[in-house]
Structure formats: C-alpha cells, structure tokens
C-alpha positions in Angstrom: 112.3 120.3 103.5 110.5 116.9 104.4 111.3 115.1 107.8 110.2 111.7 108.7 109.5 110.6 112.3 113.1 109.3 112.5 114.4 112.8 112.5 112.1 113.9 115.0 113.2 111.0 117.0 116.8 111.8 116.5 116.6 115.3 117.5 114.7 114.4 120.6 117.8 111.9 121.3 120.2 114.2 121.1 119.0 116.7 123.0 118.2 119.5 120.2 114.5 120.1 121.5 114.0 123.5 119.5 115.0 121.5 116.3 112.9 118.6 117.3 109.9 121.2 118.1 110.3 122.3 114.6 110.3 119.1 112.7 107.3 118.3 114.6 105.4 121.4 113.6 106.7 120.1 110.3 105.6 116.5 110.2 101.9 117.8 111.7 101.7 120.4 109.2 102.1 118.1 106.2 99.2 115.5 108.0 96.9 118.3 108.4 97.1 119.6 105.2 96.5 116.3 103.6 93.7 116.0 106.0 92.2 119.2 104.9 92.3 118.0 101.3 90.6 114.8 101.7 88.0 116.5 104.1 87.7 118.9 101.1 87.1 116.5 98.5 84.6 114.1 100.5 82.3 117.7 101.0 82.5 118.2 97.8 81.5 114.7 96.4 78.5 114.8 99.4 77.4 118.3 97.1 77.2 116.4 93.7 75.1 113.4 93.4 77.5 110.9 91.7 75.8 110.7 88.2 77.6 114.3 88.0 80.8 114.1 89.0 82.7 113.7 85.6 84.8 110.4 85.1 88.0 112.4 84.7 87.7 113.8 88.0 87.1 110.4 89.5 90.5 109.1 87.8 92.3 111.7 89.1 90.9 112.0 92.9 91.7 107.6 92.6 95.2 108.9 91.1 95.9 111.0 93.9 94.7 108.7 96.6 96.9 105.9 95.0 100.3 108.9 95.2 99.3 109.6 98.7 99.2 106.3 100.0 102.4 105.2 98.1 104.1 108.5 99.9 103.0 108.0 103.4 104.3 104.0 103.0 107.4 105.5 102.1 107.5 107.8 105.2 106.5 104.8 107.4 109.0 103.8 109.9 110.5 100.4 109.0 
C-alpha cells in the first residue's frame, strides 16, 4: 500500500504507534529503493563514455526522472 507522510502523522497522533512504524518503514523502503535505482544509473553512466550510451536509453532515463519527480511532488504535503 502507498502511504504518505500524513498517514504517518495521523497514526502517531492517534496513538497507533505499531501501525505508525509500519507506515514509516514503508515510506523509507520506497525512498531507499528510489535512491538505489538512481545510484545504479549514476554508476552505470560513469562506466560508459557518453558517446556509447544509446539515445533511446537517455530518453527513457529522462522520462523516468520526470515521472519520479511528479510522483514525489504528489506525495509532498501541501
């Protein structure tokens, strides 16, 4: 299930600390996996000269970056 920081705060405010821990772990897991994926791309790019990276791969990476930014913007508290 996708959680937001509001879900975490609600669980803490309601005194549901065990469920709050589950929400926190889910939020951190999503963030860690996202950062790990970005680091993998960064390392892979450093191994290949830019002239060897196919154009379609660059376009796909940019699309993923934009999509990830949109998702993060949606999750940001207003």
